[in-house]
C-alpha positions as a LaTeX table, in Angstrom:
\begin{tabular}{lrrr}
\hline
Residue & $x$ (\AA) & $y$ (\AA) & $z$ (\AA) \\
\hline
Unk1 & $-4.12$ & $-19.17$ & $-7.06$ \\
Unk2 & $-2.17$ & $-18.38$ & $-10.22$ \\
Unk3 & 1.22 & $-16.74$ & $-10.41$ \\
Unk4 & $-0.30$ & $-13.34$ & $-11.18$ \\
Unk5 & $-2.52$ & $-13.57$ & $-8.11$ \\
Unk6 & 0.41 & $-14.61$ & $-5.93$ \\
Unk7 & 2.51 & $-11.67$ & $-7.11$ \\
Unk8 & $-0.38$ & $-9.26$ & $-6.62$ \\
Unk9 & $-1.06$ & $-10.56$ & $-3.09$ \\
Unk10 & 2.61 & $-10.37$ & $-2.16$ \\
Unk11 & 2.87 & $-6.81$ & $-3.49$ \\
Unk12 & $-0.28$ & $-5.74$ & $-1.66$ \\
Unk13 & 0.93 & $-7.24$ & 1.65 \\
Unk14 & 4.40 & $-5.73$ & 1.25 \\
Unk15 & 2.91 & $-2.30$ & 0.59 \\
Unk16 & 0.63 & $-2.56$ & 3.62 \\
Unk17 & 3.42 & $-3.78$ & 5.88 \\
Unk18 & 6.20 & $-1.38$ & 4.89 \\
Unk19 & 4.57 & 1.69 & 3.32 \\
Unk20 & 0.95 & 1.95 & 4.50 \\
Unk21 & $-0.68$ & 1.64 & 7.92 \\
Unk22 & $-0.20$ & $-2.09$ & 8.27 \\
Unk23 & $-1.79$ & $-5.40$ & 7.37 \\
Unk24 & $-4.53$ & $-5.18$ & 10.00 \\
Unk25 & $-5.79$ & $-2.26$ & 12.08 \\
Unk26 & $-4.90$ & $-2.12$ & 15.79 \\
Unk27 & $-7.35$ & $-4.13$ & 17.88 \\
Unk28 & $-9.05$ & $-2.85$ & 21.02 \\
Unk29 & $-12.08$ & $-4.41$ & 22.67 \\
Unk30 & $-14.36$ & $-1.50$ & 23.67 \\
Unk31 & $-14.04$ & $-0.44$ & 27.30 \\
Unk32 & $-15.09$ & 2.34 & 29.64 \\
Unk33 & $-13.09$ & 3.99 & 32.43 \\
Unk34 & $-14.67$ & 3.25 & 35.81 \\
Unk35 & $-11.85$ & 4.44 & 38.05 \\
Unk36 & $-8.92$ & 6.79 & 37.66 \\
Unk37 & $-5.95$ & 8.16 & 39.53 \\
Unk38 & $-2.19$ & 8.30 & 39.39 \\
Unk39 & $-1.06$ & 5.25 & 37.39 \\
Unk40 & $-4.28$ & 3.37 & 38.13 \\
Unk41 & $-6.81$ & 3.76 & 35.32 \\
Unk42 & $-9.45$ & 1.06 & 35.82 \\
Unk43 & $-11.25$ & $-0.11$ & 32.68 \\
Unk44 & $-14.34$ & $-2.27$ & 32.38 \\
Unk45 & $-15.02$ & $-4.37$ & 29.30 \\
Unk46 & $-18.55$ & $-5.41$ & 28.45 \\
Unk47 & $-21.78$ & $-4.54$ & 30.25 \\
Unk48 & $-22.11$ & $-3.54$ & 33.89 \\
Unk49 & $-22.05$ & $-6.40$ & 36.39 \\
Unk50 & $-22.17$ & $-9.08$ & 33.68 \\
Unk51 & $-21.01$ & $-11.80$ & 36.06 \\
Unk52 & $-18.33$ & $-12.68$ & 38.61 \\
Unk53 & $-15.55$ & $-10.05$ & 38.47 \\
Unk54 & $-12.10$ & $-10.67$ & 37.03 \\
Unk55 & $-9.32$ & $-8.08$ & 37.38 \\
Unk56 & $-6.49$ & $-8.25$ & 34.82 \\
Unk57 & $-3.11$ & $-7.13$ & 36.18 \\
Unk58 & $-0.28$ & $-6.28$ & 33.80 \\
Unk59 & 3.41 & $-6.28$ & 34.68 \\
Unk60 & 5.14 & $-2.96$ & 35.18 \\
Unk61 & 6.16 & $-1.34$ & 31.87 \\
Unk62 & 4.00 & $-3.67$ & 29.75 \\
Unk63 & 1.14 & $-2.39$ & 27.63 \\
Unk64 & $-2.28$ & $-3.67$ & 28.75 \\
Unk65 & $-2.84$ & $-4.81$ & 25.16 \\
Unk66 & $-1.12$ & $-8.05$ & 26.21 \\
Unk67 & $-4.57$ & $-9.23$ & 27.35 \\
Unk68 & $-6.31$ & $-8.01$ & 24.19 \\
Unk69 & $-3.72$ & $-8.49$ & 21.47 \\
Unk70 & $-5.91$ & $-9.51$ & 18.53 \\
Unk71 & $-9.58$ & $-10.41$ & 18.02 \\
Unk72 & $-9.11$ & $-14.16$ & 17.81 \\
Unk73 & $-6.50$ & $-14.27$ & 20.58 \\
Unk74 & $-7.92$ & $-11.87$ & 23.16 \\
Unk75 & $-8.10$ & $-13.10$ & 26.74 \\
Unk76 & $-10.44$ & $-10.17$ & 27.44 \\
Unk77 & $-12.96$ & $-11.44$ & 24.89 \\
Unk78 & $-12.56$ & $-15.02$ & 26.11 \\
Unk79 & $-13.39$ & $-14.04$ & 29.68 \\
Unk80 & $-16.37$ & $-12.01$ & 28.48 \\
Unk81 & $-17.57$ & $-15.08$ & 26.58 \\
Unk82 & $-17.30$ & $-17.04$ & 29.84 \\
Unk83 & $-19.81$ & $-14.66$ & 31.39 \\
Unk84 & $-17.36$ & $-12.67$ & 33.48 \\
Unk85 & $-17.27$ & $-8.98$ & 34.36 \\
Unk86 & $-13.81$ & $-8.05$ & 33.09 \\
Unk87 & $-11.73$ & $-5.19$ & 34.49 \\
Unk88 & $-8.15$ & $-4.11$ & 33.80 \\
Unk89 & $-5.85$ & $-1.77$ & 35.73 \\
Unk90 & $-3.61$ & 0.35 & 33.51 \\
Unk91 & $-0.49$ & 2.17 & 34.78 \\
Unk92 & 0.40 & 4.38 & 31.82 \\
Unk93 & 3.69 & 6.08 & 31.03 \\
Unk94 & 6.29 & 6.78 & 33.72 \\
Unk95 & 8.16 & 10.09 & 33.80 \\
Unk96 & 10.99 & 11.60 & 35.81 \\
Unk97 & 8.34 & 12.81 & 38.27 \\
Unk98 & 7.75 & 9.17 & 39.21 \\
Unk99 & 11.37 & 8.48 & 40.17 \\
Unk100 & 10.46 & 7.89 & 43.85 \\
Unk101 & 7.73 & 5.33 & 43.22 \\
Unk102 & 8.65 & 1.89 & 44.55 \\
Unk103 & 7.00 & $-1.51$ & 44.69 \\
Unk104 & 5.08 & $-0.33$ & 47.75 \\
Unk105 & 3.16 & 2.09 & 45.54 \\
Unk106 & 1.64 & $-0.82$ & 43.60 \\
Unk107 & 1.37 & $-3.34$ & 46.45 \\
Unk108 & $-0.14$ & $-0.96$ & 49.03 \\
Unk109 & $-1.94$ & 1.57 & 46.86 \\
Unk110 & $-2.63$ & 0.89 & 43.17 \\
Unk111 & $-3.63$ & $-2.79$ & 43.26 \\
Unk112 & $-5.62$ & $-2.67$ & 46.54 \\
Unk113 & $-7.63$ & 0.28 & 45.19 \\
Unk114 & $-8.27$ & $-1.52$ & 41.89 \\
Unk115 & $-9.37$ & $-4.70$ & 43.69 \\
Unk116 & $-11.70$ & $-2.84$ & 46.05 \\
Unk117 & $-13.20$ & $-0.73$ & 43.25 \\
Unk118 & $-13.79$ & $-3.82$ & 41.09 \\
Unk119 & $-15.50$ & $-5.56$ & 43.99 \\
Unk120 & $-17.65$ & $-2.51$ & 44.72 \\
Unk121 & $-18.82$ & $-2.24$ & 41.11 \\
Unk122 & $-19.90$ & $-5.90$ & 41.16 \\
Unk123 & $-22.03$ & $-5.91$ & 44.28 \\
Unk124 & $-19.11$ & $-6.31$ & 46.70 \\
Unk125 & $-18.30$ & $-9.75$ & 45.34 \\
Unk126 & $-14.83$ & $-11.20$ & 45.73 \\
Unk127 & $-12.51$ & $-10.65$ & 42.77 \\
Unk128 & $-10.58$ & $-13.22$ & 40.71 \\
Unk129 & $-7.19$ & $-11.78$ & 39.75 \\
Unk130 & $-5.59$ & $-12.85$ & 36.46 \\
Unk131 & $-2.06$ & $-11.54$ & 36.01 \\
Unk132 & 0.88 & $-11.93$ & 33.65 \\
Unk133 & 4.62 & $-11.96$ & 34.36 \\
Unk134 & 5.70 & $-9.65$ & 37.20 \\
Unk135 & 2.06 & $-8.60$ & 37.42 \\
Unk136 & 1.50 & $-12.01$ & 39.02 \\
Unk137 & 4.33 & $-11.43$ & 41.46 \\
Unk138 & 2.91 & $-8.04$ & 42.41 \\
Unk139 & $-0.52$ & $-9.63$ & 42.89 \\
Unk140 & 0.91 & $-12.33$ & 45.17 \\
Unk141 & 2.74 & $-9.72$ & 47.24 \\
Unk142 & $-0.44$ & $-7.63$ & 47.43 \\
Unk143 & $-2.50$ & $-10.62$ & 48.60 \\
Unk144 & 0.16 & $-11.48$ & 51.18 \\
Unk145 & 0.45 & $-7.92$ & 52.50 \\
Unk146 & $-3.32$ & $-7.28$ & 52.58 \\
Unk147 & $-5.26$ & $-10.44$ & 53.47 \\
Unk148 & $-8.34$ & $-8.30$ & 54.13 \\
Unk149 & $-8.79$ & $-7.53$ & 50.41 \\
Unk150 & $-11.83$ & $-9.10$ & 48.69 \\
Unk151 & $-9.81$ & $-11.55$ & 46.57 \\
Unk152 & $-11.38$ & $-14.90$ & 45.59 \\
Unk153 & $-8.43$ & $-16.37$ & 43.68 \\
Unk154 & $-5.24$ & $-15.50$ & 41.83 \\
Unk155 & $-4.03$ & $-16.87$ & 38.48 \\
Unk156 & $-0.50$ & $-16.00$ & 37.37 \\
Unk157 & 0.84 & $-16.58$ & 33.85 \\
Unk158 & 4.65 & $-16.85$ & 33.76 \\
Unk159 & 5.40 & $-15.13$ & 37.08 \\
Unk160 & 8.98 & $-15.96$ & 38.14 \\
Unk161 & 10.04 & $-16.24$ & 41.77 \\
Unk162 & 13.52 & $-17.81$ & 41.52 \\
Unk163 & 15.67 & $-15.60$ & 39.31 \\
Unk164 & 18.67 & $-17.90$ & 39.59 \\
Unk165 & 16.68 & $-20.31$ & 37.41 \\
Unk166 & 16.46 & $-17.83$ & 34.49 \\
Unk167 & 19.51 & $-18.45$ & 32.24 \\
Unk168 & 18.99 & $-15.27$ & 30.21 \\
Unk169 & 19.31 & $-13.29$ & 33.46 \\
Unk170 & 22.58 & $-14.90$ & 34.55 \\
Unk171 & 24.95 & $-12.38$ & 32.87 \\
Unk172 & 22.96 & $-9.41$ & 34.19 \\
Unk173 & 22.91 & $-10.88$ & 37.71 \\
Unk174 & 26.67 & $-11.47$ & 37.62 \\
Unk175 & 27.63 & $-8.10$ & 36.18 \\
Unk176 & 25.03 & $-6.35$ & 38.28 \\
Unk177 & 26.78 & $-7.29$ & 41.50 \\
Unk178 & 29.63 & $-4.99$ & 40.47 \\
Unk179 & 28.04 & $-2.21$ & 38.40 \\
Unk180 & 24.36 & $-2.11$ & 39.33 \\
Unk181 & 24.50 & 0.75 & 41.80 \\
Unk182 & 26.50 & 3.23 & 39.66 \\
Unk183 & 24.49 & 2.32 & 36.56 \\
Unk184 & 21.20 & 2.77 & 38.41 \\
Unk185 & 22.41 & 6.06 & 39.89 \\
Unk186 & 23.23 & 7.32 & 36.39 \\
Unk187 & 19.84 & 6.31 & 34.97 \\
Unk188 & 18.05 & 7.85 & 37.92 \\
Unk189 & 20.00 & 11.11 & 37.66 \\
Unk190 & 19.56 & 11.50 & 33.91 \\
Unk191 & 16.11 & 10.01 & 33.32 \\
Unk192 & 14.51 & 9.43 & 36.72 \\
Unk193 & 14.29 & 5.74 & 35.82 \\
Unk194 & 14.71 & 3.55 & 32.75 \\
Unk195 & 13.21 & 5.19 & 29.63 \\
Unk196 & 10.91 & 3.24 & 27.34 \\
Unk197 & 13.36 & 2.87 & 24.38 \\
Unk198 & 15.86 & 1.05 & 26.59 \\
Unk199 & 13.19 & $-1.25$ & 28.01 \\
Unk200 & 11.87 & $-2.02$ & 24.52 \\
Unk201 & 15.34 & $-2.82$ & 23.23 \\
Unk202 & 16.00 & $-5.13$ & 26.20 \\
Unk203 & 12.69 & $-6.95$ & 25.63 \\
Unk204 & 13.53 & $-7.50$ & 21.98 \\
Unk205 & 16.94 & $-8.87$ & 22.93 \\
Unk206 & 15.26 & $-11.65$ & 24.92 \\
Unk207 & 13.73 & $-12.78$ & 21.62 \\
Unk208 & 16.79 & $-12.07$ & 19.49 \\
Unk209 & 16.23 & $-15.17$ & 17.34 \\
Unk210 & 12.84 & $-13.79$ & 16.30 \\
Unk211 & 14.43 & $-10.46$ & 15.40 \\
Unk212 & 17.22 & $-12.10$ & 13.38 \\
Unk213 & 14.79 & $-14.36$ & 11.52 \\
Unk214 & 12.26 & $-11.61$ & 10.89 \\
Unk215 & 13.32 & $-10.80$ & 7.25 \\
Unk216 & 13.13 & $-14.47$ & 6.28 \\
Unk217 & 9.84 & $-14.90$ & 8.17 \\
Unk218 & 8.29 & $-11.96$ & 6.31 \\
Unk219 & 9.60 & $-13.15$ & 2.95 \\
Unk220 & 8.37 & $-16.71$ & 3.44 \\
Unk221 & 4.90 & $-15.55$ & 4.54 \\
Unk222 & 4.51 & $-12.54$ & 2.25 \\
Unk223 & 1.31 & $-13.95$ & 0.72 \\
Unk224 & $-0.19$ & $-14.91$ & 4.10 \\
Unk225 & $-1.89$ & $-11.77$ & 5.43 \\
Unk226 & $-3.20$ & $-13.50$ & 8.56 \\
Unk227 & 0.25 & $-14.63$ & 9.70 \\
Unk228 & 1.77 & $-11.24$ & 8.93 \\
Unk229 & $-1.03$ & $-9.54$ & 10.89 \\
Unk230 & $-0.21$ & $-11.67$ & 13.96 \\
Unk231 & 3.45 & $-10.70$ & 13.67 \\
Unk232 & 2.51 & $-7.05$ & 13.23 \\
Unk233 & 0.34 & $-7.02$ & 16.36 \\
Unk234 & 3.16 & $-8.48$ & 18.45 \\
Unk235 & 5.44 & $-5.77$ & 17.04 \\
Unk236 & 2.91 & $-3.12$ & 18.05 \\
Unk237 & 2.74 & $-4.53$ & 21.55 \\
Unk238 & 6.53 & $-4.33$ & 21.83 \\
Unk239 & 6.49 & $-0.75$ & 20.56 \\
Unk240 & 4.00 & 0.20 & 23.30 \\
Unk241 & 6.18 & $-0.96$ & 26.20 \\
Unk242 & 6.64 & 1.76 & 28.82 \\
Unk243 & 9.62 & 2.76 & 30.93 \\
Unk244 & 10.26 & 2.10 & 34.63 \\
Unk245 & 10.18 & 4.52 & 37.52 \\
Unk246 & 13.62 & 4.85 & 39.11 \\
Unk247 & 13.03 & 3.41 & 42.57 \\
Unk248 & 10.89 & 0.48 & 41.46 \\
Unk249 & 13.47 & $-0.52$ & 38.86 \\
Unk250 & 16.20 & $-0.36$ & 41.49 \\
Unk251 & 14.18 & $-2.72$ & 43.70 \\
Unk252 & 13.53 & $-5.12$ & 40.82 \\
Unk253 & 17.17 & $-5.03$ & 39.71 \\
Unk254 & 18.76 & $-5.46$ & 43.14 \\
Unk255 & 16.38 & $-7.11$ & 45.63 \\
Unk256 & 14.42 & $-9.22$ & 43.15 \\
Unk257 & 16.94 & $-10.07$ & 40.41 \\
Unk258 & 20.46 & $-9.85$ & 41.85 \\
Unk259 & 19.76 & $-10.73$ & 45.48 \\
Unk260 & 16.97 & $-13.12$ & 44.44 \\
Unk261 & 15.02 & $-12.49$ & 47.64 \\
Unk262 & 11.76 & $-13.95$ & 46.33 \\
Unk263 & 13.41 & $-17.36$ & 45.99 \\
Unk264 & 13.26 & $-17.45$ & 49.78 \\
Unk265 & 9.61 & $-16.45$ & 49.75 \\
Unk266 & 10.12 & $-13.03$ & 51.29 \\
Unk267 & 10.77 & $-9.51$ & 50.03 \\
Unk268 & 12.13 & $-6.72$ & 52.19 \\
Unk269 & 10.44 & $-3.38$ & 51.58 \\
Unk270 & 11.99 & $-0.73$ & 53.79 \\
Unk271 & 11.50 & $-1.69$ & 57.41 \\
Unk272 & 9.03 & $-4.52$ & 56.76 \\
Unk273 & 9.05 & $-7.91$ & 55.09 \\
Unk274 & 6.27 & $-9.27$ & 52.88 \\
Unk275 & 6.05 & $-13.06$ & 53.14 \\
Unk276 & 4.46 & $-15.03$ & 50.31 \\
Unk277 & 3.47 & $-17.68$ & 52.85 \\
Unk278 & 0.82 & $-15.18$ & 54.01 \\
Unk279 & $-1.17$ & $-15.58$ & 50.76 \\
Unk280 & $-4.47$ & $-17.18$ & 51.76 \\
Unk281 & $-6.37$ & $-17.38$ & 48.44 \\
Unk282 & $-6.15$ & $-20.27$ & 45.94 \\
Unk283 & $-3.47$ & $-19.76$ & 43.29 \\
Unk284 & $-3.06$ & $-21.09$ & 39.77 \\
Unk285 & 0.50 & $-20.73$ & 38.43 \\
Unk286 & 1.21 & $-21.44$ & 34.76 \\
Unk287 & 4.71 & $-21.99$ & 33.39 \\
Unk288 & 5.45 & $-21.81$ & 29.65 \\
Unk289 & 7.52 & $-24.61$ & 28.16 \\
Unk290 & 9.26 & $-22.20$ & 25.74 \\
Unk291 & 9.44 & $-19.22$ & 28.09 \\
Unk292 & 12.95 & $-17.76$ & 28.42 \\
Unk293 & 11.96 & $-14.83$ & 30.64 \\
Unk294 & 10.13 & $-16.99$ & 33.19 \\
Unk295 & 11.09 & $-20.62$ & 32.55 \\
Unk296 & 9.25 & $-23.39$ & 34.34 \\
Unk297 & 12.08 & $-23.79$ & 36.88 \\
Unk298 & 11.70 & $-20.13$ & 37.89 \\
Unk299 & 7.91 & $-20.32$ & 38.26 \\
Unk300 & 7.46 & $-23.74$ & 39.88 \\
Unk301 & 8.85 & $-22.74$ & 43.33 \\
Unk302 & 5.45 & $-21.11$ & 43.90 \\
Unk303 & 4.25 & $-24.54$ & 45.06 \\
Unk304 & 6.65 & $-24.45$ & 48.01 \\
Unk305 & 6.82 & $-20.73$ & 48.80 \\
Unk306 & 3.06 & $-20.18$ & 49.08 \\
Unk307 & 2.74 & $-22.64$ & 51.92 \\
Unk308 & $-0.32$ & $-21.04$ & 53.44 \\
Unk309 & $-2.74$ & $-21.76$ & 50.60 \\
Unk310 & $-3.73$ & $-24.16$ & 47.84 \\
Unk311 & $-1.54$ & $-23.87$ & 44.74 \\
Unk312 & $-2.11$ & $-25.49$ & 41.37 \\
Unk313 & 0.92 & $-25.47$ & 39.05 \\
Unk314 & 0.58 & $-26.40$ & 35.37 \\
Unk315 & 3.00 & $-26.44$ & 32.45 \\
Unk316 & 1.50 & $-24.99$ & 29.26 \\
Unk317 & 2.97 & $-24.53$ & 25.78 \\
Unk318 & 4.39 & $-21.23$ & 24.67 \\
Unk319 & 6.81 & $-18.38$ & 25.05 \\
Unk320 & 6.41 & $-15.64$ & 27.66 \\
Unk321 & 3.80 & $-13.85$ & 25.54 \\
Unk322 & 2.68 & $-16.94$ & 23.64 \\
Unk323 & 1.42 & $-18.76$ & 26.75 \\
Unk324 & $-0.85$ & $-15.78$ & 27.44 \\
Unk325 & $-2.15$ & $-15.11$ & 23.95 \\
Unk326 & $-0.72$ & $-17.66$ & 21.53 \\
Unk327 & $-2.61$ & $-19.46$ & 18.78 \\
Unk328 & $-3.17$ & $-22.56$ & 20.98 \\
Unk329 & $-3.75$ & $-20.73$ & 24.27 \\
Unk330 & $-7.53$ & $-21.20$ & 23.99 \\
Unk331 & $-7.13$ & $-24.98$ & 24.25 \\
Unk332 & $-4.31$ & $-25.00$ & 26.81 \\
Unk333 & $-3.66$ & $-22.12$ & 29.22 \\
Unk334 & $-7.12$ & $-20.56$ & 28.79 \\
Unk335 & $-8.77$ & $-23.93$ & 29.38 \\
Unk336 & $-6.75$ & $-24.34$ & 32.58 \\
Unk337 & $-7.76$ & $-20.83$ & 33.64 \\
Unk338 & $-11.46$ & $-21.47$ & 32.95 \\
Unk339 & $-11.41$ & $-24.67$ & 35.03 \\
Unk340 & $-9.68$ & $-22.84$ & 37.86 \\
Unk341 & $-12.10$ & $-19.92$ & 37.83 \\
Unk342 & $-15.05$ & $-22.31$ & 37.90 \\
Unk343 & $-13.81$ & $-23.73$ & 41.21 \\
Unk344 & $-10.43$ & $-22.52$ & 42.53 \\
Unk345 & $-10.55$ & $-25.10$ & 45.34 \\
Unk346 & $-11.08$ & $-28.09$ & 43.06 \\
Unk347 & $-8.37$ & $-30.56$ & 42.13 \\
Unk348 & $-5.16$ & $-31.48$ & 43.93 \\
Unk349 & $-3.89$ & $-28.80$ & 46.33 \\
Unk350 & $-0.39$ & $-28.77$ & 44.85 \\
Unk351 & 1.09 & $-30.00$ & 41.58 \\
Unk352 & 4.70 & $-30.70$ & 42.40 \\
Unk353 & 5.98 & $-31.19$ & 38.88 \\
Unk354 & 5.69 & $-34.92$ & 38.32 \\
Unk355 & 5.36 & $-35.49$ & 34.56 \\
Unk356 & 2.12 & $-37.48$ & 34.89 \\
Unk357 & 0.49 & $-34.59$ & 36.74 \\
Unk358 & 1.30 & $-31.82$ & 34.29 \\
Unk359 & $-0.08$ & $-30.65$ & 30.96 \\
Unk360 & 2.52 & $-31.30$ & 28.29 \\
Unk361 & 1.86 & $-29.86$ & 24.82 \\
Unk362 & 3.76 & $-28.87$ & 21.75 \\
Unk363 & 5.47 & $-25.44$ & 21.99 \\
Unk364 & 3.87 & $-22.41$ & 20.34 \\
Unk365 & 5.16 & $-19.03$ & 19.25 \\
Unk366 & 3.44 & $-15.91$ & 17.94 \\
Unk367 & 4.27 & $-14.30$ & 14.66 \\
Unk368 & 7.37 & $-16.41$ & 14.11 \\
\hline
\end{tabular}
């Protein structure tokens, strides 16, 4: 490529990135709505009853595009290629009218309905749950609270249980002990929860190095449309992050983060306690080697806390999002998931963290 071509390519990419509609169009694998209700839109990808059902569970506030970020890095498409019937439960935007919704709403209502509906649409077969981040935690709590649900297995990408093992959370946990209640009261009074712009800003702060290096990253890859498109799709995902309902955020901030109740394997919800030891389905837990939101040390306690079932813990390369949909996920975390889905009961019951028992790979990031 001559100098003229390089300049022309750089100019074209810069125009697309900063002035036009972007380097690449937004990606969405076609889907149909097969169930609907308050914060529980159920989507099916691919043909009816294509194979064993998989239900994708997103964390609260995250866009469901995390599972379908880009054509070549779409977990949805990968599961379809494996011959699975793929479903996804979508929560949508939260408003001030949702201020009273707590974790119970998802654990006792939204997720059980999605699981039962998915099973029904696939001939009443048991459902494999694949979840990311707090979506995995919600799925574990749902399985523990409702052992009667038709769940075959549960795979959780980067789902933390011990929040004392998350360094980036340490300042918030310390300060929160003194100011959490008045701050939460203010947010609840004014907004009915935590509005999306605040949540998006907080998410970007967890990857502050990426934000700082962004101008240099763009400049150094200005002739590489493919790399810029990956960056752009991650940016779109971040821009689609939702807000939190007031009560559920209060529970996550106090009981889960500050009080760190899940590190003991139990979570108090009103006058009852949900015990993770009551999970009875096989679990695959994946911890990302470069994950700052759910580092390996915060995820690995799953092997001890879910004492009533078979747990497989594996380290995989990547950041919090990268382990789910990074450029090497197909050969690492997705390969582990495929093996697990083939036979959730196969392999050693528990991987305790010994180096010779874990998958160690080079770290990966997305879009710089």
